[in-house]
Each structure stands twice: as structure tokens, then as C-alpha cells.
N, C-alpha and C positions, 0 to 999 in steps of 0.2 A: 444625421451627419453633423459633425461638430467642426467649427473653425478652430484654428490653433489657439485663438484667444479664449474660446469657450472651453476648450480642453484644459487650458491653463487655469481658468477660473474654477472649473469643476474639481480639478485634482489638487490645486495649490502648487503646481509645478510651473516655474517661470518659462516663458516662451523660448528664451535662448537655451534653456536646459532641455526642453523638448526637442529642439533642433539638434542639440548635442547628442541626445540619446538616439536620434535617427542616424546621425553620422557614425556613432559607435556600433550601430547594428542592433541595439536593444529594442528599438521600436521600428517597425517596418515603415518604409517610405509610404506616405499617404497618397491617396488618389488626389488629383488636382482638377480644379474646375477649368472651364475654358479661359477664365481670367488668371489662371495659374495659382489659385489659392489652394492651400492644403485643406483637405476634408478627411476627417477621421470618423470611424464608426465606433460602435459599442465595444468591439474587441480591442481596439487601440486604447480606448478609455480604460478598460479593465487591465490591459497590459501596462499602461502607464501607472495605474494604481498599484500594481504589483511591484513595479520598479521603484516607485516612491517609497512604499512601505519597506522594501529591502534596503534602500539607501538610508531611510530613517533608522534602521537597525544597524547601520554601519557596514553593510556588505559592500565589497569592492565591485567595480564594474565587471571585472573578470568573473567573480563569483556569481553575480547576477546573470551574466551571459550563460554560465554553466547551468544555473537554475532554470533559466528560460528554456534552454535546450532540453533539459529533463522534462519540463512542463509540456514541451512540444512532442514528447515521445512517451505517452502514458503507458506504454507496454513495458517500459524499463522499471527496475526496482527503485525504491527511494533511498537506497543506501548512499548514493553519491550526494543527494540533497542533505541527508543526515550528517555526512562527513563535513560538508561545507558549513552547515549550521554549527556543528561542534567546533570547527576551527574558528568561526567568528566568536563563539562564546568564549573560547580560550583567549582570543585576542582582547576581548572586552575585559575579561578578568585580569589580564596583564596590565591593561590601561588603568583599571581601578586600583590595582596594587601600586602602580607608579604614582597615581594621584594621591593615594594615602601617604606614601613616603614624602611627597611634596608638601602635603598638608602638615604633616608632623614637623618637617624641617622649618616650614614657614611659621608655624605656631611657636617653635622654639626661638626663632630669630626675632619675631615680633615680641615675644615675652622678654627678650633681652634688652629691650629699648623702652625706656619710660617716656620718651618724647620730650623731655624737659631740658636736656643738655645741649651743648653746641654740636653742630653737625660734625665737627672734627672728632668728637667722641661717640658718634652714633654707631650703635651695634649693628643696626640694619645695614648701613653703608659699609662698615668694616666687613661684615659677613659676605656681602655681595662682591667686595673687592678681593677677598681672600677665601678661596674654597676651603682652606684649612680650618676655618671657623665652623664648618659644617660637621655634623655628627657622622655622616656617611654618604654613600652614593644616593643620588636622587635623580 
């Protein structure tokens, strides 16, 4: 059995986050000692590892909840899990595309300023003040 501190140390998930996952129903409420301390078993440790890895990959709480539900019903097909993962992949690709647009625009803005003139003539400041200086949506 693990205390919440041991579970935190083992998984790298902070104690308040573990409590939050319990409140959200992602992690079952643990057994308690006579002194009212939480005690977790190996299954909770594995479940928390699953949640942490999914969060590290950017899955939402709702998506993780759905994945846990699928995990708890091994007789179901994995089609729903695949759909959830595909949706996350598309979301990540969208974020990457947005970041590339931001990178390009920032590169252009930075390139327009040599850093030697007065701030009243600064291309960086002018670009931030007037979206019209930008090449497009970002």
C-alpha cells in the first residue's frame, strides 16, 4: 500500500493533482486508515500512471475518462479509443501548424528590427501595436 506522498513520488504527479483526479472520478477514492490517511494499491498506481501518460500526451480529462471506461470494459472494441487518439493527433497537428505560423511571423518581425534605433522607430513595437504590419493571421 502507498501513501499519497509515495504515490506522488513514484509517479511524479503532485499530491493536489492526485486529489483532483479523485474528485474528477479518474482515480477511485482510496481506502483510508484508522487515522483517515489515504492508502493506494498497485492498481491505483497503474491507473495514475495511465492518467499521467495520457495527460502528458495532451488528452483532455473527458477523453481520459472515456479511455478509462474502455479500459474497464475489455470486451468492447478499441474503435472508440482509436477515434479519441486520432482526434488528439489532429488537435496536436493543428497546434503545430499554429505554432509554425507564429514562428514565421515572429521571425519576420524580429528580422525587421536591427535593435540600434530609437524605440519610437522600433519595428517590433510598431508590429505589436498595429496588426496591419503582420503578413497574415496567426
